[in-house]
N, C-alpha and C positions, 0 to 999 in steps of 0.2 A: 703684221704690225697693226696695232689698233689705231684708229683715227685720232687726230689731235685737234682740239678745239682752237680754231684760229679767229674766232669772232672778235676778240678785242683788237686785232691787228687791222689797220686800214688797208684798202686795196689800191694799187697804183692805177692811174688812168692810161698807162702805156701798154696796149695789147702786145706790141712787139717784145717788150721787156719780159712780160709774163710768158709768152710763147717760147721765147729763146731759153728762158730758165727752165721751163717745163721739159723741152726736148733735150737740153743738156743734162738735166737730172735723170731722165729716162735712159739716155745713152750710158751715163755713168752707172746707173743701176744695173743695166745689162752687163756691163764690164765687170762690176763687182761680183755678179753671179758667176761669170766665167772664171774669175780668179779663185773663187771658192770651189768650183768644180775641179779645176786643175790642181788645187791644193790636196784634194782627196781625203780630207780629214773630217768631213761631215758638212752637210748642207742644212739650210733652214727647211722647215717641214714641207713647204710647197715645192721647193726644189728637189727634195728627196723624192717626192711624187713625180715631178717632171723627169728626173733622171731614170727612175724606175720604168715609167711609161715609154721613155725614149728607147730604152733597151729592148722592150717588148714589142714596140710598134715599128722599129727600124726607121724612126723619124729623127730629125735633128733635135737637139735640146731646145732650140729656139722655136721650132715648129710645134713641139709639144706644149711649150709655154703659151703660144698663141692660141692653140686649140683649147687648152684648159681655160684660158682667160675668156674665150668666146662662150664656152659652156657655162662658166660662172655668170657671165652677162645675161644669158638666157634665164638664169635663176632669179635675176632682178625683176622679171616681168610680173610674176605673182606677188612680189614684194613691193611693187609700185615704186621702184627706185628709178631715178632719172640720171642717165649718164651725161657727162660733160665732154668737151673736146679732150680733156686730159684723160678721161676714162678710155676712150677709143685709142688715143695715142699710146697709152700704157700697154695695151695689148700688142700693137703693131711694132712700136719702136723698140721695146725691150726685147721682143723676139728677134728682131734683126740685129740688135746690138750684141746680144749674148752669142749668137752664132758667129758674128764677125770677130768678136773678141776671142772666142775659142779657136778660131782659125789662126790667130797670130800669137796667142800665148802658148809657149811650149810647155810640155810636160816637165815638171821640175825634176832635177837630177838627184836630189837628196832631201833628207828630212828638214834641213834648215830652210831650203827654198820652199818646201811645202808649207811649213809653218808661216813663213813670210807672206805667201800668197793668201793663206787663210786669214791672218790678222789684217793684212791690207784690204782684203775683200770685205771683211766685216766693217772696218772703219769707212771705207769708200761707200758701202751700202748705206751707212748712216748719213753721210754727206749727201748722197744722191736722193735719199728719201726726203730729207729736209728741203732739198731744192725743188723737187716736183710737188711736194705737199705745199710748200710755201708759195708756189705759183697760183694756187687756188683756182684751178681750172677743171676740177672734177676729181673724185676719188678713184683709186684703182679698183678693178673689178672685185678683188677679194675684200678690200676695205668696205666697199658698198654692200657686199653680201653680209658682212658682219653687222653693219649698222641696220640694214634692212631686217635681218632676223631678230635683232634686238628690239626694234620698234614693233614688229609684228607679234613677238612672243612676250614682250615685257621683261625679258631676262637682261642681265647686265652685259655690257660689251665684253667684259673680262671673261664671263662664263661662256658666252657664245664663241669668242675667239679661241679659248682653250679647247672647247669641244671640237671646233673645226680643225684646228691645227693638230690635235692628237689624232683625229681621224685620218687626215691626209698623211701625217707622219707614219702611222701604222701601215696604211695602204702602200705608201712609197717604199717602206722598208721591206714589206712582203714581196714587192715587185723587183727588189734588188737595188733600190736607191741607197746612197751612202749616208749612214748615220754614224756620228762620232763626236769627238770633242768639239769640233766646229759647230755642230748642231746646238750643243749646250751653250757654247760661247755666244752664238748668235742670239739665242733666246734671252740670255742675261744682259747682253750689251746693246742690242739694237734700239730698244726704247730710250735708254739714257743718252745714247749717241745722237739719235735723231732730235731729241729734245734740246741737247746742247747746241747742235748746229742750226736749229730752226730759226733763232733770232737773226742769224746772218743772212738768211734767204727769204724770210717772209716779206712779200712785196708791200710797199708803203706808198702813200701819197708823196708827191714832191713837196 
């Protein structure tokens, strides 16, 4: 997901409010990922890569998510990007949340349940994205990579994002990650969903 400009929105003076919103958003984000995995109808490009690597490395989905996030953070160094508390939390909390959710969400018994998990996962992902972005405590590793590459190369965010996501999607598919209708739905819906929910979560002055 591409970064969203929040500069017109004032920032709350309550760190507790921002931190609680950040962590709640990240937990929900991990849960939404698990719902889409259990749905089995296609994942977003990065999760296609995570699933493919998980199968090849015999690591849990969450562990691969954390490792990938850490590698992406290392790529920030030559780009001179500065992480925030939300950046580090993004790597750790999502990894723990997705593994916990996968442990309790059962494999669906039929196509209706699979579709419900896919749709619910995409919508919840939009809510969760708006929550942790709205806390304004630092971008996620992948968002920072996109903005850093855009700044260093002079290319548009859209072009950089497309290039990265096509690359990770192709790599994940070759590794055995799940690509399907859910992948297309996520690509079309996540931007509008996040934008729609963002005004509900963007932190403001009292």
